[in-house]
C-alpha positions in Angstrom: -14.3 27.5 20.1 -12.2 28.2 17.3 -8.7 30.2 17.6 -8.1 33.3 15.2 -4.9 33.1 13.1 -2.2 35.1 14.6 -1.6 38.2 13.1 1.9 40.2 12.2 3.8 37.5 12.4 7.3 37.6 10.4 8.0 35.8 7.2 10.8 33.2 7.1 12.6 34.9 5.0 13.4 37.3 8.0 14.7 34.9 10.7 18.4 33.9 10.9 18.7 30.3 11.2 21.8 29.4 13.2 24.5 28.5 10.5 25.5 25.5 12.9 22.3 24.7 13.7 21.3 23.7 10.4 24.7 21.9 9.6 24.5 19.8 12.6 20.7 19.0 11.1 21.7 17.8 7.7 24.8 16.0 9.3 23.0 14.3 12.1 21.8 11.4 10.1 25.3 10.5 9.0 27.0 11.3 12.6 24.7 9.1 14.3 25.1 6.0 11.7 28.8 6.7 12.2 28.3 6.9 15.7 30.2 10.4 15.9 28.2 13.5 17.3 30.4 16.3 17.3 29.9 17.7 20.8 31.6 21.2 20.0 28.9 21.8 17.5 26.7 20.6 19.8 27.8 23.1 22.5 27.8 25.7 19.8 24.1 24.9 18.7 23.3 25.3 22.5 24.4 29.2 22.8 23.2 30.1 19.1 20.0 28.8 20.1 19.8 30.7 23.4 20.3 33.9 21.2 18.0 32.9 18.7 15.0 32.0 21.2 15.2 35.5 23.0 14.4 36.8 19.7 11.1 34.6 19.1 10.2 34.4 22.3 6.2 34.1 23.0 6.1 32.9 19.0 5.2 29.3 19.1 4.7 29.7 15.0 8.0 31.2 13.8 9.7 28.0 16.1 7.3 25.5 14.2 8.4 27.2 10.9 12.4 27.3 11.7 12.0 23.6 12.7 10.1 22.7 9.2 12.0 24.8 7.3 15.2 22.6 8.9 14.1 19.3 9.1 14.2 18.8 5.1 14.2 15.3 5.5 11.9 12.3 7.1 14.9 10.9 8.5 16.0 13.6 10.6 12.5 13.9 11.7 12.6 10.3 13.2 16.3 11.4 15.1 14.8 14.2 16.9 12.1 12.8 18.2 13.6 9.7 19.9 17.0 9.9 20.1 18.7 10.4 23.7 22.0 11.9 22.5 20.4 15.3 21.0 21.2 18.4 22.9 19.6 20.7 24.7 19.1 22.9 22.1 17.8 20.0 19.8 15.1 19.1 22.3 13.6 22.5 22.6 13.2 22.8 19.0 11.2 19.6 19.0 9.1 20.6 21.7 8.0 23.3 20.6 6.6 22.2 17.0 3.0 20.4 17.7 2.7 16.8 18.1 0.6 16.2 15.4 2.4 18.8 12.9 5.5 16.1 13.3 3.0 13.4 12.2 1.5 15.2 9.1 5.4 16.5 7.8 6.5 12.1 8.3 5.0 9.2 6.2 2.2 7.3 7.1 3.1 4.6 9.8 2.2 1.7 7.2 4.1 3.7 4.4 6.9 4.1 7.0 7.0 0.3 7.9 6.9 -1.1 4.2 9.6 1.2 3.2 11.7 -0.3 5.8 11.1 -3.4 5.5 11.7 -3.6 1.7 14.6 -1.6 2.4 16.0 -4.4 4.4 15.2 -7.0 2.0 12.6 -8.6 4.2 10.3 -11.3 1.9 7.1 -10.8 4.1 3.6 -11.5 2.2 1.2 -9.8 4.6 1.3 -6.0 6.7 -1.4 -4.8 8.7 -1.7 -1.5 10.3 -5.3 -1.7 12.9 -6.1 2.1 14.2 -9.0 0.0 16.4 -6.4 -2.9 17.2 -3.5 -0.8 18.0 -1.7 -3.5 16.4 0.9 -3.7 13.3 1.4 -7.4 12.1 3.6 -8.7 9.7 3.1 -12.3 8.1 5.4 -15.0 7.0 5.0 -17.4 4.4 7.4 -20.2 3.2 10.0 -21.6 5.1 9.2 -21.7 8.9 13.5 -21.6 9.3 13.4 -18.1 7.8 10.4 -17.1 9.8 12.4 -18.1 12.9 15.4 -16.4 11.4 14.2 -13.1 10.7 11.1 -12.9 13.4 13.0 -11.1 16.0 14.7 -8.2 13.9 11.6 -7.6 12.5 9.9 -7.3 15.7 13.0 -5.1 16.9 13.0 -2.7 13.8 9.1 -1.9 14.0 9.5 -1.3 17.6 12.1 1.3 16.8 10.2 2.8 14.3 7.3 3.4 17.0 9.0 4.5 19.4 11.1 6.7 17.3 7.6 7.8 16.7 6.0 8.2 20.0 3.6 5.4 19.4 3.1 3.9 22.2 -0.2 2.4 22.3 0.9 0.1 19.4 1.8 -3.8 19.7 3.9 -5.6 17.1 2.5 -9.0 15.7 5.2 -11.2 13.5 3.7 -14.6 12.5 3.8 -17.3 10.0 2.1 -18.7 7.9 2.2 -21.8 7.1 2.0 -22.7 2.7 -1.0 -24.2 1.4 -0.2 -27.2 -0.6 1.3 -26.7 -4.4 -1.8 -28.5 -6.2 -3.9 -25.4 -4.2 -2.0 -22.5 -4.8 -2.2 -23.5 -8.6 -6.0 -23.5 -8.6 -6.3 -20.6 -6.7 -3.9 -19.0 -9.1 -5.5 -20.7 -12.2 -9.0 -19.6 -10.9 -7.4 -15.9 -10.2 -5.7 -15.1 -13.0 -9.2 -16.1 -15.4 -11.6 -14.1 -12.6 -9.1 -10.7 -13.2 -9.3 -11.5 -17.3 -12.9 -11.8 -17.2 -13.1 -8.5 -15.4 -10.5 -6.3 -17.3 -12.6 -7.1 -20.4 -15.7 -5.6 -19.0 -14.4 -3.0 -17.3 -12.5 -2.3 -20.9 -16.5 -2.5 -22.6 -17.3 0.2 -19.8 -14.3 2.2 -20.4 -15.4 2.7 -24.1 -18.8 4.0 -23.4 -17.4 6.1 -20.7 -14.6 7.5 -22.6 -17.5 8.6 -25.0 -19.0 11.1 -22.8 -15.7 12.6 -21.5 -14.5 9.9 -18.5 -12.0 8.1 -17.8 -12.8 4.3 -16.6 -10.3 4.9 -13.2 -13.6 4.5 -11.0 -15.4 0.9 -12.4 -15.9 -1.8 -10.0 -17.3 -5.3 -11.3 -19.2 -7.4 -9.1 -21.8 -10.0 -9.3 -24.1 -8.8 -11.8 -23.7 -5.2 -10.9 -21.2 -2.1 -12.5 -20.1 0.2 -9.8 -18.9 3.8 -11.4 -17.3 6.5 -9.5 -15.9 9.6 -10.3 -19.2 11.0 -12.1 -20.2 14.7 -11.5 -23.6 15.1 -10.1 -23.8 18.0 -12.9 -24.2 14.8 -15.2 -27.4 15.1 -17.0 -26.8 12.2 -19.2 -26.7 9.3 -16.5 -29.8 7.4 -18.0 -28.3 7.5 -21.7 -24.8 6.5 -20.4 -26.4 3.7 -18.4 -28.4 2.4 -20.9 -25.6 2.0 -23.3 -23.4 0.0 -21.0 -26.0 -2.1 -20.3 -26.6 -3.0 -24.3 -22.8 -3.2 -25.0 -22.4 -5.4 -22.1 -24.7 -7.9 -23.2 -23.5 -8.3 -26.9 -19.8 -8.2 -26.0 -20.1 -10.5 -22.8 -23.7 -12.3 -23.1 -24.4 -11.2 -19.6 -26.9 -8.7 -18.4 -25.6 -6.1 -15.6 -27.4 -3.4 -13.2 -25.1 0.3 -13.0 -25.2 1.9 -10.1 -23.2 5.5 -10.4 -21.8 7.0 -7.2 -22.1 10.8 -8.0 -19.6 13.5 -6.3 -20.5 17.1 -5.7 -17.1 18.4 -7.3 -16.8 21.7 -4.7 -17.3 18.8 -1.9 -14.6 16.6 -3.4 -12.2 19.5 -3.5 -12.4 20.2 0.3 -12.3 16.5 1.1 -9.1 16.3 -0.8 -7.8 19.1 1.1 -9.3 18.5 4.4 -9.0 14.1 4.7 -4.7 14.8 5.4 -5.5 16.6 7.9 -8.3 13.8 9.9 -5.9 11.2 8.9 -3.1 12.7 11.1 -5.3 13.5 14.0 -6.5 9.6 13.9 -3.2 8.3 13.7 -1.8 10.9 16.4 -4.2 10.3 19.2 -4.5 7.0 18.3 -1.1 5.9 18.6 -0.6 7.3 22.2 -2.1 6.2 25.5 -2.3 9.2 27.2 -5.2 10.4 24.4 -7.1 6.9 25.4 -8.8 7.2 21.6 -9.7 4.0 19.8 -10.9 5.5 16.3 -12.6 8.5 14.6 -14.9 9.0 11.8 -15.6 12.1 9.3 -18.5 13.4 6.9 -18.2 15.5 4.2 -21.6 17.4 4.5 -22.3 20.7 2.4 -22.7 22.9 5.9 -19.2 21.8 7.1 -16.5 18.9 7.2 -17.4 16.7 10.7 -14.7 14.6 12.5 -15.9 12.3 15.2 -13.0 11.5 18.2 -14.1 7.8 20.0 -12.5 7.7 23.4 -12.4 4.8 25.5 -13.1 7.3 28.6 -16.8 7.0 30.4 -19.2 10.0 31.0 -18.5 9.2 34.5 -14.8 8.7 34.6 -13.5 10.8 37.2 -10.6 11.9 34.3 -12.7 12.7 31.7 -12.5 16.3 31.5 -8.5 16.4 31.6 -8.2 13.7 29.1 -10.7 15.6 26.6 -8.4 18.7 27.4 -5.8 17.1 26.5 -7.1 15.9 23.4 -8.6 19.5 22.4 -5.4 21.1 22.5 -3.8 19.1 20.8 -6.4 19.0 17.8 -6.1 23.4 18.5 -2.5 23.5 18.1 -2.4 21.4 15.1 -5.4 23.2 13.5 -3.5 26.6 14.1 -0.6 25.2 12.3 0.5 27.2 9.2 0.3 23.9 7.2 -3.7 23.2 8.7 -4.5 26.7 8.0 -3.3 26.7 4.5 -5.8 23.3 3.9 -8.7 24.4 5.9 -9.1 28.1 4.0 -12.6 29.1 4.7 -14.3 25.9 5.2 -16.2 25.0 8.4 -15.2 22.1 10.6 -16.4 20.6 13.7 -15.0 18.2 15.2 -16.5 16.1 18.8 -14.6 14.0 21.2 -17.3 11.5 22.8 -16.6 9.2 25.2 -17.1 5.5 24.9 -20.9 6.1 26.0 -21.6 8.3 23.3 -21.7 11.6 25.3 -20.0 14.7 23.9 -16.7 15.8 26.1 -15.5 18.4 23.9 -16.8 20.3 20.8 -14.0 22.2 18.4 -15.4 24.7 15.5 -14.2 27.1 13.7 
């Protein structure tokens, strides 16, 4: 069941945003950092918000747009989501924004964690965010003394990020990976450099041919005896000619025989995928991040007839709470898809979203 876009909604230009609300939001990160929040401004915001709310009652889209207009910085989003000191007016604004829209406006979780670790100058070797395992992992190499020094601060930093994003399903793992011997490291490094240099030469040879046909060598992959080439449209009529020339040039310049595999794309479908993929990523991250949704993963396919998303839950089709959980997931997705940002991406495309039990039974179907 799909929802039609609301009609007769006031434009943002006609909305009167309380001036102290804008000022409070703009100053919020610095005030929080300094430990000083002006109570007088908070009280004034409460008063103005009540007046403002009366003029926009029953219009969730307007509330969302006001918040999106005001929350211009990602830091402000984080403070709104997780802070305990915000006024009731601030809490009302945040509660009016669909949960997934907050994520859609924010950085991906992995990117936010990486940026924060880098800003704090942590010398980590590995960083991973596993949706299936619901785990954020950070690995440190080098001296164990450094690892012991940073382990707890890094754990606390990541837990704070997860808390601000309401990601209560994730755990944090900070671990130490002992260095390999110096001799092994040097051998590995030399081997990697030689292999990379060889691949770069092969890629350059393939790229020269692709440029003759009007393509950039951005989608060239080199495997053992095979060349993979992406970003060629299915309308290209010269594939056999291109393939023969690539094989010939590789043989002449490198003395090796290669097979060539083209991965063709439909230009219309690629354009649609580029618009809808951010929505899929937001749905996946948001639903897997909170325990209440009981979601452990999602997948998508981009077919001619429609864009399809499959949401996989951990509940059985025989569980007593299956309808309640599925309805909660459905509402969260629908609220997001009906937002202005999502509607702009969807345009007139057809989508279908299936919510599945862990035994592969359909619990809900969302269509437009």
